[in-house]
Backbone as CSV, one residue per row, in Angstrom:
resi,resn,N_x,N_y,N_z,CA_x,CA_y,CA_z,C_x,C_y,C_z
1,MET,-58.246,29.723,-11.777,-57.124,28.744,-11.720,-56.040,28.776,-13.142
2,SER,-54.974,29.203,-12.799,-54.152,29.498,-13.822,-54.104,28.086,-14.554
3,GLN,-53.329,28.053,-15.893,-53.113,26.772,-16.771,-51.433,26.813,-16.746
4,LEU,-50.795,25.646,-16.798,-49.667,25.098,-16.617,-49.417,25.030,-18.124
5,ALA,-48.049,25.795,-18.605,-47.673,25.361,-19.812,-46.495,24.664,-19.999
6,ILE,-46.116,23.918,-20.810,-44.805,23.122,-20.928,-44.376,23.721,-22.350
7,GLU,-43.182,24.135,-22.514,-42.580,24.546,-23.807,-41.586,23.670,-24.242
8,TYR,-41.589,23.133,-25.120,-40.461,22.174,-25.541,-39.846,22.428,-26.610
9,CYS,-38.823,21.873,-27.218,-37.928,21.850,-28.312,-38.592,20.956,-29.113
10,VAL,-38.767,21.328,-30.244,-39.340,20.147,-31.653,-38.057,19.517,-32.301
11,LEU,-37.181,20.457,-32.250,-35.672,19.574,-32.897,-35.093,18.555,-32.294
12,CYS,-35.343,18.968,-30.721,-34.567,17.748,-29.589,-35.435,16.444,-29.591
13,ASN,-36.918,16.661,-30.047,-37.665,15.594,-29.696,-37.847,15.155,-28.236
14,TYR,-38.104,16.611,-27.646,-38.745,16.645,-26.307,-40.236,16.272,-26.442
15,TYR,-40.727,16.526,-27.512,-42.395,16.122,-27.541,-42.805,15.022,-26.403
16,PRO,-42.106,13.888,-26.596,-42.946,12.708,-25.883,-42.649,13.023,-24.543
17,ARG,-41.534,13.465,-23.790,-41.531,13.805,-22.483,-42.419,15.139,-22.259
18,ALA,-42.544,15.922,-22.980,-43.395,16.735,-22.545,-44.979,16.157,-22.642
19,ALA,-45.300,15.476,-23.300,-46.687,14.754,-23.353,-46.930,14.060,-21.949
20,ILE,-46.152,13.333,-22.094,-46.287,12.374,-20.552,-46.416,13.136,-19.161
21,LEU,-45.724,14.181,-19.162,-45.644,15.152,-18.173,-46.789,15.922,-18.236
22,ALA,-47.476,16.053,-19.479,-48.451,16.820,-19.430,-50.169,15.716,-18.888
23,ASP,-49.927,14.562,-19.544,-50.781,13.697,-19.134,-50.710,13.201,-17.315
24,THR,-49.929,13.271,-16.954,-49.519,13.125,-15.867,-50.308,14.250,-14.712
25,ILE,-49.668,15.447,-14.990,-50.447,16.428,-14.531,-51.658,16.765,-15.110
26,ARG,-52.530,16.382,-15.897,-53.951,16.577,-16.208,-54.792,15.419,-15.312
27,SER,-54.067,14.223,-15.293,-54.538,13.090,-14.804,-54.767,13.464,-13.171
28,ARG,-53.381,13.582,-12.632,-53.317,13.762,-11.111,-53.785,15.000,-10.407
29,TYR,-53.765,16.278,-11.315,-54.114,17.369,-10.311,-55.356,18.113,-11.055
30,GLY,-55.953,17.438,-12.351,-57.140,18.043,-12.754,-57.071,19.575,-13.618
31,ILE,-55.562,19.868,-13.669,-55.160,21.117,-14.153,-54.963,21.135,-15.775
32,GLY,-55.444,22.058,-16.380,-55.264,22.406,-17.739,-53.866,22.466,-18.120
33,VAL,-53.370,21.728,-19.221,-52.001,21.788,-19.865,-52.132,22.407,-20.839
34,GLU,-51.008,23.478,-21.473,-50.602,23.773,-22.827,-49.706,23.318,-23.190
35,LEU,-49.292,22.623,-24.422,-48.132,22.340,-24.813,-47.758,23.263,-25.872
36,VAL,-46.458,24.147,-25.701,-45.933,25.196,-26.582,-44.772,24.551,-27.309
37,ARG,-44.618,24.450,-28.624,-43.718,24.093,-29.664,-42.611,25.167,-29.424
38,SER,-41.372,24.827,-29.335,-40.280,25.887,-29.426,-39.073,25.151,-30.189
39,SER,-37.908,25.750,-30.054,-36.423,25.151,-30.478,-35.689,25.854,-29.540
40,GLY,-34.322,25.387,-29.692,-33.153,25.854,-29.019,-32.957,25.525,-27.510
41,GLY,-33.566,23.942,-27.733,-33.275,23.168,-26.425,-33.973,23.336,-25.358
42,VAL,-35.047,24.167,-25.639,-36.010,24.676,-24.409,-36.927,23.555,-23.591
43,PHE,-36.910,23.087,-22.548,-37.711,22.573,-21.937,-38.073,23.334,-20.429
44,GLU,-39.336,24.241,-20.580,-39.748,24.964,-19.647,-40.836,24.680,-19.054
45,VAL,-41.079,24.670,-17.966,-42.706,24.595,-17.418,-43.399,25.978,-16.538
46,LYS,-44.188,26.295,-16.908,-44.379,27.442,-15.996,-45.900,27.330,-15.618
47,TRP,-46.359,27.888,-14.701,-47.353,27.917,-14.117,-48.195,29.455,-13.808
48,GLY,-48.743,29.949,-14.983,-49.096,31.485,-14.757,-47.812,32.082,-15.325
49,ASN,-47.498,32.910,-14.271,-45.942,33.399,-14.350,-44.915,33.237,-13.570
50,GLU,-44.901,32.013,-12.891,-44.118,30.991,-12.078,-43.376,30.375,-12.988
51,LEU,-42.303,30.272,-13.202,-41.512,29.128,-13.761,-40.899,28.288,-12.649
52,LEU,-41.562,27.176,-12.991,-41.529,25.835,-12.174,-40.431,25.154,-12.639
53,TYR,-40.036,25.033,-13.803,-38.786,24.104,-14.166,-38.069,24.797,-15.464
54,SER,-36.785,24.873,-15.627,-36.258,25.181,-16.876,-35.081,24.434,-17.257
55,LYS,-34.932,23.812,-18.177,-33.801,23.190,-18.342,-32.652,23.903,-18.934
56,ASN,-33.175,25.258,-19.639,-31.668,25.997,-20.005,-31.210,26.767,-18.309
57,LYS,-31.965,26.537,-17.348,-31.229,27.160,-16.058,-30.414,25.928,-15.434
58,THR,-31.121,24.788,-15.477,-30.525,23.469,-15.016,-29.495,22.449,-15.917
59,GLY,-29.552,23.193,-17.029,-28.592,22.152,-17.623,-28.874,20.566,-18.222
60,ARG,-30.300,20.377,-17.734,-30.810,18.928,-17.715,-32.352,19.048,-17.700
61,LEU,-32.528,17.930,-18.261,-34.302,17.768,-18.464,-34.679,17.326,-16.899
62,PRO,-35.942,17.741,-16.571,-36.216,17.151,-15.124,-36.330,15.745,-14.940
63,GLU,-36.044,15.235,-13.703,-35.872,14.079,-13.476,-37.667,13.539,-12.882
64,PRO,-37.865,12.083,-13.018,-39.132,12.078,-12.908,-39.810,12.390,-11.607
65,GLY,-40.525,12.903,-11.237,-41.170,13.289,-10.337,-40.697,14.768,-9.962
66,GLU,-40.014,15.529,-10.495,-39.264,16.528,-9.991,-40.418,17.708,-10.349
67,VAL,-41.010,17.969,-11.151,-41.682,18.827,-11.668,-43.240,18.855,-10.832
68,GLU,-43.576,17.521,-10.310,-44.669,17.245,-10.025,-44.645,17.904,-8.594
69,ARG,-43.490,17.699,-7.939,-42.902,18.048,-6.442,-42.879,19.384,-6.289
70,THR,-42.508,19.906,-7.362,-42.496,21.443,-7.612,-43.996,22.193,-7.490
71,LEU,-44.504,21.518,-8.249,-46.036,21.971,-8.725,-46.792,21.901,-7.307
72,GLU,-46.800,20.896,-6.703,-47.109,20.285,-5.265,-47.133,21.113,-3.906
73,ASP,-45.793,21.799,-4.068,-45.069,22.410,-3.176,-45.944,24.175,-3.230
74,LEU,-45.983,24.428,-4.636,-46.660,25.312,-5.290,-48.285,25.816,-4.716
75,LEU,-49.042,24.553,-4.865,-50.118,24.345,-4.688,-50.700,24.492,-3.103
76,SER,-49.789,23.666,-2.419,-49.804,23.673,-1.061,-49.900,25.042,-0.408
77,ALA,-48.418,25.871,-0.586,-48.602,27.186,-0.214,-49.566,27.921,-0.698
78,ALA,-50.512,27.921,-1.596,-51.627,28.637,-2.140,-52.507,28.335,-1.634
79,ALA,-52.530,27.048,-0.691,-54.066,26.567,-0.205,-54.445,27.416,1.182
80,PRO,-55.604,27.324,1.075,-56.101,28.221,2.585,-55.740,27.430,3.556
81,SER,-55.203,28.061,4.652,-54.874,27.015,5.878,-56.546,26.870,6.617
């Protein structure tokens, strides 16, 4: 199974939000999460090569539960019927 990566801007102090999201995903889905330090206002969530969320594209940080819903949709689509 792929690992989820959360790339966050250190200068913007997005670490707390990234860490909380990582803990939620680990506990709820049992998925490994890598936190990737970055800069430039970045907050991106990737599942393998799939971009689940991008602050640069939306112009905002994710709302509570938004990334989790996207991940659930992706996991449901990948699950065998």
